[in-house]
N, C-alpha and C positions, 0 to 999 in steps of 0.2 A: 679233510684237513690236509696236512703236508703231502706233497707229491714227490719232492726231490728225495732221493735215497742218500743215506750216509755213504761216504766214499771209502770207508775202511781206513786202517791205520796208515799214517804217513811217516816219512823218514824225518829224523831230526838232524839238523845241521851238525856236522862233526867239527866245523871250524872252531878253534878256541876263541873265546870272547873275553879277553882280560878286563875289559871295561866293566864286566859284571862280577869280577872276583871280589871276595871279601878281603883276601890278603895273600901275598905271594908265599907266606910261610905255609908249608904243606900241612894238610890235615888239621888246620886251625889250632896248632899246638899252643897251649897257654890260654886258650879262649874258653868261655863257658859255652859248651855245646854238647849235643848228644854224642855218645861214643858208640856209633852204629856197629862197628866191627866187633868191639868187645861184647856188646849186647847180643849180637848174633851168635857169637861163640857160646855165650851162656845158654842161649835158647837151644843150640845143638846139644849141649850137655844135658839140659833139662829133658830133652826128648830121646835120650840115648837108648832107652829101653824099647823104643818103637820107631826107630829112625827111618826105616824103609816106608812105613805107612805115612809118616810125616812128610817125606819127600813126595810121595804120591799125591797127598792132599795139595801140596804146593804146586805140583806140576800138572795135575789133572783137574783139580776142583776149582770152583768159582770162589773167590775170596769171601770169607764170612766176616770180614772186618768192615771196612768203610764202604761207601756206596759208589766208588769209582767203577767197580765192575771189572776186576781183573780176573780173567778166566785162564786157569793154569798160571803161566807167567806172562801171558799176552793180554793186551786190551785192544780196543777199537780206535785208540787215539794215536799212539806212536808205535812204530815198529821196535822190536827189541824186547828183552826180558825186563819185567818189573817185579820187585818184591819190596816190602817195607816192614819196619819193626812192629807196626800196629798188627799186621797180619801174623807176624812171627809170635807176638805176645799171646794172641788168642789161640794159637796152634795147639797148645798143651791141653786145652779143653777137649779136643778131639782125639788126642793120643794117649791120655793118661789112664791108668788102671782104676779099678773100683776102690772106694774107700775101704780101709781095714774094718772088719766087723766090730772090733773093739771100740772103734771111734763112732761108727754108725749107731751103736747102742750104748754110747757113753751117757753119763748123767747129763741132763739138759743144762744144768747150771754150770757144768764144766765146759760144755760146748759154747755156752753164751759168753765165755771169756775170750773166744776167738773173734778176730775181725773177719769181715767178708773175704779179705785177701788170704788170710790164713785158712779159712774154711775151703776156699777154692783149691788151695794147694793140697788138700787132703785126698782129693780124688773124686771119682764120679759116684753117683747114687747107684747102688748095686741091684736093688730090687724094691718092690713097693713097700712102703712103711706107713705105720699109723702111730699116732700118739694121742690117746684119749684124755679127756679132762682128768686132771689130778695125777696123771702118770708122769714119771720123771725121766723116762727114756722112750725112744722110738722102738717099736717092735715090728718084726717082719710080718707081712700079710701077703696073701696070694693076690694076683691080678683080679681074679673073679670076686673075691671078698671085697677088695677095694672098690671096684667098679659098681658092684651091687649096692654097696653102702652109699656111694654118691648118688646113684640112681634112686634108691629108696628115699633118700632125703629130698631129692628134687620133686618126687611125686607128691610129697606132703606140702610143698610150697607153691605159692602162686608165682607165675613167671617173672613178676617184677622183683621177687625176693631173691633171685639168683642172677649172677652175671659172670661174664668171661672176660679175660684180659690176656693179650699176647704181647710179649716183648719183641725185641728186634735181634735176639742173639742167633743170627744165622737161620731163622725160620724161613721156610720156602713159601712161594706163592701158593703151592698146592695145599699146605697146612693152613695158611690164612684163609683160603677159599672155603675149605671144608669146615673150619671153625665158624666162619660167618654163616654158612648155610645151616650147620647143625644148631647153632644158637637160635636162629629164627624158627627152625623146625621144632625146637623145644619150647617155642613160644616167647622167647625173651629178645628184646632189642638192647639189653645191657651188655654190649660187647664193645671193647675198646682196645687200643693198642699203643705201643710206645711212641708212635709219631705224634700222638696228641701232645706230649710234653716237649716236642721239638718244633715241628713245622706245620701244625694245623692252621696257624694264621696265614701261612704262605698260600696254602690251597684256597682258603676262604677269600683272601684278598685278590689272588690271581683270577679266581672264578668271577668275581664281581667286576674286576678291571678289564680283563681280556678273555674271560670265558674258558680258561684252561686250569688244570690242577697240577701241572708238572713243569719242569724246565722247558722253555721254548726253544733252547739251542743245545749245542754239544760242547764238550771240552775242546774239540778241535777249533771251535770258534774263538777260543782264547788266543790261538796261535796265529797272529796276524791282525787281530783287531787293534784299533788305535788305543783304546783304554780298556783295561780290565779292572773293574772296581769291586773290591771286597768290602762288604759292609757287615761289621760285627761278626766276622768269620776269621778263624785261625785255621785256614784250610791246610796249611803245612803241618799242623799238629794233629788234626783229626784225620786227615787223609794224606799221608806223607808222599805218596806217588804223585799227587797233584803238583808238587814242587818241580817235578820233571817237566810237566806241561808248562809251568810258569817260566822255566829256563828256556824252553823251546820258543815260547811267546816273546820273551825278551830279546832273543836272538833275531826275531822277525821284526823288532822295533816296537812291540807293544809296551805301553806305559802301565805299570801296576800301581794302583792307588788303594790304600787301606784306610777305612774309616772305623775307628775303634777308640774307646776311652784310654786303653792301655797300648803303648807302643810295643806290641807283641814281638819279642825277640825272634820267634820262629818265622815271622813274616818280614823280618828285617834282614837277617842273615841265616842261610841254611846250607848244610853240607849234604848233598844228595848222594847216598852211598852207591846207587846203581848207575851213576854217571861219573866216569873217571875224572873229568875236568872239575866237576863240582866237589867230588869227594876230596880232591887234593886242595883246591883253592877256595871252596865255598862259593855261594851265589848270593849277591845282594838282591833280595827279592823285590821289595817294594821301592818304587821311585819316590813315593811321598806318603806321609801319614797325616791324617786329619784327626786330632784327638778331641772327639766330640764328647759332651757330657752324657752320662747315662740318661736315657730318656730324652736327649736333646736332638735326636735324629730328624724328627718332623720339622723342627725349627730350622735345622741345617739345610734340609731339602727345600724348605720354603725360601731360604736365602738364595739358593741356587736359582730357583724359578723366578724369584723377585728380580734378580739381576738380569735374567733372560728377558723379562718383560720390559725392564729399563733399556736394555740393548735394542729391543724391538721399537721402542719409542723413537730412538735415534735413526735406526735403519731397519726397515721391515725385512724379515728373512735372515737377520744376522744371528739369531739364536733359535728360533722356532722353525721346524720343518713344516711350513704351511701346506705344502702339497700333500704331505702324509696326513696331517691333522684334518684338512678339509675332506679328504677321501675316506678316512678310516676312524675318526675320533669324535666322540660326543663330549659336550660339557666344557668347551674351551673358555667361554666367557665367564661361566660360573667359577671355574677354578681361578681365572685371572683376578676376578673381583675378590675372592677369598684371600689370595696371596697378597694382593695390593693392600688389603686392610691391616696386614701385620707390619709393625714398624721395624726398622733395622735394629733399634735398641732391644726390642723383645726377642728378635731372632738371635742376636749376638748373646744376650743374657741366657736364653734357654739352651742354645747349642753349645755355648762355651768356646766357640771358634770366632776369632776376630774377623771383622767385615772384609778386610783385604784378602784374607785367606779364602773366605767363601767365594769372593769374586774370582780368585785365581782358578779354583776348580770349576766354577761356573763357565769361565771363558774356555777352559780346556775342553769341557764337554760340548760347548757350543761350536767349537771348531773341529770336533772329532766326527768324521763321517760315520764311524762305527764305535760301538761300545757294548761290552757285556757286563751286566750288573749281577754279581753273585752275592748272596747273603746267607747268614746262618743265625745262631741263637741270640746274637747281640741285638737283632731286630725283632725276634719272635717272642722273647720271654718277657713281655710287658702286658699290662692290662689294656694297652692301646696298640697291640701288635699288628692287628689287621690294618689299622690306619697307617702304621709305619710302612708296611709293604705296599699298600696302595699308592703311597707317595713315590716309592721307587718306580712303580709302574707308570706313574705320571711323568717322571723324568724321561723314561724310555719312549713313551707315546709322544711327548712334545718334540722329541728329536727324531722320531721315526726309527729308533734303534730296536726293531722287532721284526721277526718273520723272515730273516734272510741270513746269509753267511756273515760271520764276525759280529753279530748283534743279537741281543736278546736278554731275557730275564731268567736267572738260574737260582732257585732255592737250593742251596748246597747241602745235600743230605749227608748225615753222619754214618748211617748203618746200611749194610748190605741188605737189599730187598725191602727196606722200610718204605720205599716208594710204592711197593706192591700192596701194602696193607689195605689202604683205602680203595685201591683199584680192584681188590678182591672182595670189597664189601665188609671188611673187618672193623667196623666203625659205626657208632650209633646214628650217624648222619647220612651214611651212604649205603648203597647196594652195589653189586657189581655193575659197572657200566653206567652209573649215574646216581642220582639222589632219590628222594622219596616222591618225586613228581609222579602224578597219577599214571602216565603212560609207562614209565619205567617199572613201577610197582606191578602193573598188570602184566608186563612182559616177563618179569622175573617169576611171578606167580604161575604163569603159563609154563615157563621152562621147568620150574621146580615142582609143579603140580601140588602145591599146598598153599594155604593162605598165610600171609605174613602178618605178624603182630603190628598193629598200626600206631601204637603209642610211642612217644619219643623216648628212646633209651638214654641212659645216663653216661656221662663221661667219667673217666676213672676217678677224678677228684671228688665228684658228687657221689659216686658209688661208695667211696670210703666214708664220706660224711653220712650217708644213709645207713651205714653199718652201726652207727651209734644211736640211731633213732629209737624211741620206745618200742617195746615188743609188739604192741598192737597196731603200729603204724603200717599201712599197706605198702609203703615204699621201703620198709626196713630190709636191708640186704642181709640175708642169713647164710647164704652159701656163695663163696667166691672161688671161681675156678681159674687159676692163673698159670699160664704157660710162660715160665721164666719171670724175670722182673724182680726188683727189690725196692718196694715203695719207701722203705725206711731210709734209703739212700738216694732216692730220686725225687721224692715229693717234698714240698715245703712242710715245715713243722713236724719233724720226725716223732716227737712225743705224742702228738695227736694221732699220727699214722699207726703207731704201735697200739694205742688204745682201740682204734678202729679195727685193726687186724684181729685183736684179741676179743672183740665184740661179736665176731662172726660165729655162727654155730659150727659150720664146717668150712675149712679152708683147704683147697687142693693146690699143691705145688707140683706141676708137671715140669720137670727140669732135669738138667744134667748134673748139677752140683748143689750143695747146700749154700745158702747165704744167710745173713743175719735174720732176714724176715721169716725164713723157714722155721726158725726156732721159737717164734712167738707162740704163746698159748692160744687155744680157741675154746669156745664154750663146750663143744661136744668132741670134736676131733680135728687133728691136722693130718691130712693124707698126702704122702709124697709119692709121685709116680716117676720112674726113670724113663727119660726120653732119649731117643736116638739123635745124633747130630745130623746135619744136612748131608754129610758124606756117607752116612749109614742108611739113609732113607732108601727103601727098596725102589728100584726103577729110577733113581735119581730125582732131581727136582730143579725148579727154576727160581731165579731171583731177578729183580728189576733194579737197574742202577739209576743214579740221579738223572742221566741223560736219556732215560726211557729205553735203554737197551735191556732186553730180556734174555738172560743167559741160561743155558742148560748146564747143570753141574751133575756129573754122573755119580752113581753109587761107587764108592771106592773100596775095593776088597783088600784083605791083608792086614786087618787090625789085630795085632797081637794081644791087645788089651780089650777085646770085645766084652761088652756088658751083655751077658746072655739074655737077661730079662728086660732090657730096654726095648721100647717100641717106637715106631715112627709116629710122630705127633698126629698126623691126619687120621691114622688108624685108630688111635685112642678115642678121638671125638666120635667116630662112627660106632665104635663099641659102646660108648655111653648112650648114643641115640637108640641103639638096639635094645638096651636095657630099660630105658625110660618109656619108649613107645614102640614095643616090638612089632605091633600089628602094621605100622606104616613105615618102619625104618628102612624098608627097601628104597624109599624115595631119596635117601641121603647116602646110599651105599655106593662105593666105588670099588671096582675090583683091583685097580692099580693106578699108578701115577698118570699113565697115558690117558686113562678114562677121565681123570680130573682135568687134565689139560684140554681134552676134547670139549668138555663142558665149559671151561673158562672161555674158550674161543667164542662160544655162543653167548655166554652171560655178559662178557665185557667185549664189545665189538672191536675196541682198540686192540685187543689181544688176539685178534684173528691172525694166526701165524704161530701161536704158542704150541698148537697141536703138532707142528712139524719139527719141534725141537726134540731130538731123540738121543743125541750122542755128544760126547765131549767136544767143545768148540762151537756147538750150534748156538746161534744168536740171531735175534732180529730186533729192530727198533720200531716201537709203535709210533704212529703219527708222522713218520718220515723225519728228515733231518731237522726241519724247523716247524714248530707249531705257529699258527697265525701267519703262515707263509704268504708273502705279498701283502701283508697288513690286514688280511681278512681274518677276523676273530670268530671263534665258534660261539658267539653271543647271539641272542635272538635276532638282532638287526645286522650282525656281521661286523659291528664296529667296536672299538675299544672305548672304555668309559673313564674319563678323568674324574677322580674322586676328591672333592674339596673337603678338607677337615681343618679344625682349629689346632693351634699349638696347645698340647696338653699342659695343664697347670701343674708344674712341678714345684710348687711353692715350698721349697725346702726350708725347714725352720733354721734360723741362724745357728751356726755352729754345728750343724749336722752334716752327714755325708750320705751319698747314695752308694749302695753296694751293688757290685756286679760279681757274678760267680764265674770262675774260669776252670778249665781242666789243666792238669799237669800231664804226667806220664801215666795215662789211663785210657780206658776204652769205656765210654759212658761212665757207669759208677764203679767199674772194675779198675782199681788202682794198682799199677805195677811197680811204681817207685815212690818212695817217700820224699824224694827231692826232685824238683822239676829240672830236667837237664838243660832247659833253655835259660833259666834265670837263677838257678841254684836256690830257689825258695823252697822251704819245707812246708808241709801241709798245714801247719798252724800259723804260717806267716801271712800278714795282711799287707797288700801292696798299697803304699801311701806316697802321695806326691811330696817332693822335697820341701816346698813352701809350706804345705799343710803341716808337715812334721815340725818345722821351725815354730809355727804358731802354737802347736801343742807342746813344744819343748820336748820332743821325743827324738831319741837317737836311733840310728839304724840298729836293728836287732834287740831293741829294748822291749820288755814285756808291756803289752797294752791290752785294754779291754774294749771290745766293740759291743754295744748293747742297745736294745730298744725294748718296746713293751712286749715283744714276742720272745725274747731270749737274751742270753749273755754269752759272749765268746771270748775266751782268754787266749791270746796269741802273742806274736812278736811283730814289730814293725819291720817292713821290708821297703826301704826307699826305692821308688821305681818311677819310670816315666809314664805316669798315669795322669789324666786330666785333673786339675785342682778341684777339690770338693767331691771327688769320687774315690772309692777304695775298691780293691779287688780281693776276693777271697776264694779259696778253692771250693769246688763242688765235689762231694756233698757236705764237707765240713761246715760250710757257712749256712746250711739250710735251717739251722735252729733259729735264725733271725728272721726267717721269711714266713709271713702269715699264711694260713690256709684260707681257702674260700674266696680268694680274689682272682677272677678270671677275665681274660679278654672276652667281651660280650659275644662277638660273632663266632669265634672259633673255639672258645672253651679252654685255651691254654692257661695254666696257672701263671701268676705273676711271680717272677724270681728277682725283682729289684725292689728295694725298700730303703727307707731312711734309717740311719742309726747314728749314735754318738760314739766318739772315740776318745778314750782317756788313757793317761799313763796308769799302769796297773796299781802302782803304790798309792797314787792319789785316789783312784776309784775304790780300792779296798779300805783305805783310811776313812772314806766318807760313808762306806756301805752301811755300817751299823746304825748311823744316825740319820741317814738321808733318804735316798729316793728309790733304791732298787725295788723294794717290795711294792711301792706305790706305782701306779701307771705313769709312764713318762708322757705327760700331757701334750707337750709340743711336738711329739712324734706321732700323735694319733692323726694320721692323714690317709686319705684315699687318693690314689692317683687317677 
């Protein structure tokens, strides 16, 4: 794969660039914007009982927030210090003291009155806990009792009846690797992780299109490329430090284009606190917005390609990079035929973008020597997500925007080290270093010295569905072992999720804090195990960023609020293995983190180099600066594949809307503020287009009801710049309207977009008694 090495951090131009300023009024006074300095002072106050340790985490540890990969205050993109509010917000998880014992053992019905946000603020889990069936409170239990009980239950079950799940809260590659290995050692392939509900389609699509499962390029490639295209991504909100890269890119002449149903204010104007010029005058981030319909992305991309093919009719080579296509790409004629059969009317109707605007972007990309395509959940959370992303790859392949500086494909990751989960084999479809192809299975069996279970493991959504199967079903899940995560607030249809969690015999929550899912009943027992944070893990640990940088984060001493009974996550998995299969558990035993890294280097050959990471600041990038370097893809024939697909049928019933979910001031499902600092919307507000509001006769701030056959949501209208026929709701509040059991076929991601009706609350409530709520809403019964 790649030969060229990353050059390391570069300097950012210090020259002021007034053409990118939002306003000459300092600090954006009077504008709706985040108050970074005020928020930072609050966070200092919040951590005042453990300030020195907090400072050490920020200056020595690798960020456990987003996946940019800031180590201490430095990264590999730009010189100078970086810190952001996302990182500061999650800091308290690592510095706070244990929960008060009176709260730990409070009546469960009292605890259930708390939101996850309130539970999080109560402190860390102090010691192992158990709550048996019928008991109204958690009681203390020793580690030995807890682990023996889990092991005893596992011994009575068949391996299909238990499963493991790992979230993305700062978990290290070492813990992911050990969890993946231990689950297979215990005979189950039911192991899954949080990236399933974010970027699994990206990996699946990139594998089939260009043979890779990660970003082909670097953040540095943003700085100086002709076009940086963000598709369904609010990078500035999820990864605030990225705005600094965007400012550096703009100063080098890069055009930033955003494709998203909602004109996200954070991608429009941003005040970057760690850059003096931007902190004062703000930065106009995007040069242009294309407000595509939810689910209209494939049509939009087909429009771009259709116009390219029309340009080619007039002048060969005016839009398609034929030299690149001939040398490196399969399927050109098939794709052209597929795109040609779509009419402009269909394309405009499905995408929601006028033809002249599509042509505008088409021409920009056709005349751009370089482009970086970055995308996030706006493209991945659909039942046709893999097809969405294959079309992005089609654009890059047709233009030759791949495998070199300033060009490439970048699935923009949300969480620190979530890139490492699949690469460590913590996923039902993969093993370290590859999939379940015969030679990889044999290689891993030889390395691990035990036989792997050969049946297909289940993804998290299916595991939850299996929890409610009849007792005698061989696939019924009876024990679920979860490291972090809160499915009540991340999966569609929370009512069903609660039923599934309560249908398990034993549920294990290995975590730092309580959340609402910890409090759900179980048939036999809920066991809670206190985990260490990444900064407490003995011998340190590693995490992998979006751009494939593997960073070493050292163990950080000096925590005044140490949880004496917390254990490193990877050590807990090994302890479990020793209790379930004591005679062969030496096969999964590791004496320290270094021993795990030594084995990772053998198990996943891309990670050869991880064994040399030993101290603060150590980093290497697997695969070199660019994957598919020189256009050569790691596919069987070394070529990229153009994937032709049809435009999905989004036959929206008349008068209905498509819902998209969005994040506010939050980190995944952890909400930090009830008001979104970018648009002043509260968590129950529904973003609604002005024309749609007029048709519904709804005023700004007026109570409305959003409903479909899956649920009902009572909220308020928030008039916003969102594409007509689409509404935006906060995640997880809007999840009650999203059905369970609809997945993207190839990748298994749940669908998070669905049709719904919107009405004035008074009108809805007046009709409710006589009309239609209890009956199924027939015209919304649709499969996408």
